[in-house]
C-alpha positions in Angstrom: 210.9 27.5 -35.5 210.1 31.0 -34.3 207.9 34.0 -34.5 209.2 37.6 -34.7 207.0 40.5 -33.7 207.4 44.0 -35.2 205.4 47.2 -35.8 205.3 48.8 -32.4 206.1 52.4 -31.6 205.0 55.6 -29.9 201.6 56.9 -30.8 199.2 59.5 -29.5 195.9 58.5 -28.0 193.4 57.8 -30.7 196.1 56.8 -33.1 196.7 53.5 -34.9 199.4 50.9 -35.3 199.6 47.6 -37.1 201.7 44.8 -35.5 203.1 42.0 -37.5 204.0 38.5 -36.4 206.2 36.7 -39.0 206.5 32.9 -38.6 209.3 30.7 -39.8 209.7 27.0 -39.6 206.0 26.2 -39.5 202.8 27.1 -41.3 201.0 29.7 -39.3 197.6 29.2 -40.9 197.5 25.6 -39.6 197.7 26.7 -36.0 195.8 28.8 -33.5 197.6 32.1 -33.1 197.4 34.7 -30.4 198.5 38.2 -29.6 199.4 38.8 -26.0 200.5 41.9 -24.1 202.3 42.7 -20.9 202.1 46.1 -19.3 204.6 47.2 -16.6 203.8 45.5 -13.3 201.0 43.4 -14.8 200.6 39.8 -15.9 200.8 38.9 -19.5 197.2 38.7 -21.0 195.7 37.3 -24.2 194.5 40.1 -26.3 193.3 38.4 -29.5 193.2 34.8 -30.9 192.7 33.7 -34.4 192.1 30.0 -34.6 192.9 27.5 -37.3 189.1 27.1 -37.5 186.4 28.7 -35.5 185.6 32.0 -33.9 188.1 34.9 -33.4 188.4 36.0 -29.8 189.1 39.4 -28.4 189.5 40.4 -24.8 186.7 42.9 -23.8 188.9 45.9 -23.5 189.9 45.8 -27.2 186.7 44.7 -28.8 185.7 47.1 -31.6 189.2 48.6 -31.7 191.6 45.8 -32.5 191.4 43.4 -35.5 193.5 40.2 -35.8 194.1 38.7 -39.2 196.5 36.5 -41.1 198.1 36.5 -44.5 198.7 32.9 -45.5 201.0 33.8 -48.4 203.3 35.8 -46.1 202.9 33.4 -43.2 202.2 36.4 -41.0 199.6 37.3 -38.4 198.6 41.0 -37.9 197.1 43.0 -35.1 195.5 46.2 -36.4 195.0 48.5 -33.4 192.8 51.6 -33.8 191.6 54.2 -31.3 194.6 53.4 -29.1 194.4 54.4 -25.4 197.2 55.0 -22.8 196.1 51.7 -21.1 197.1 49.8 -24.3 200.7 50.6 -23.5 202.5 47.3 -23.2 205.0 44.9 -24.8 203.0 42.9 -27.4 203.9 39.3 -28.2 202.6 36.7 -30.5 202.6 32.9 -30.1 201.1 29.7 -31.2 198.3 28.6 -28.9 197.6 25.1 -27.7 194.2 25.7 -26.3 194.9 28.9 -24.4 198.5 28.0 -23.6 201.4 29.5 -25.5 203.5 26.9 -27.2 206.9 28.6 -27.6 209.2 30.5 -25.3 208.5 34.2 -25.4 210.4 36.3 -27.9 211.4 39.9 -27.5 208.0 41.3 -28.4 207.3 44.8 -29.7 206.8 47.8 -27.5 203.6 49.9 -28.0 203.5 53.2 -26.1 200.4 55.4 -26.2 201.0 58.9 -24.9 200.4 62.5 -25.7 
């Protein structure tokens, strides 16, 4: 049972990236899923959450710029990130959520760097 993040990279301010979180060993669509990020020297924070049922959540700093979605057939969750800012620079992780708590140990994540 695991999730694997991918899709990060270096992008200029104002650019876009799409992150992917591929799940194996469980059905992603039957669980609440979240994207987190951790910037250097800062605590890991929940960026977006897509529940099994109910309302999608975004932290205030990404509202209107990021979109979380899932593809049931591919058992994958995505994070579309537009209008990226330098302050979005971080390692991004996905995880299953039990309430607001991550279920699994953290994986390697995917690095997102926003710089000119």
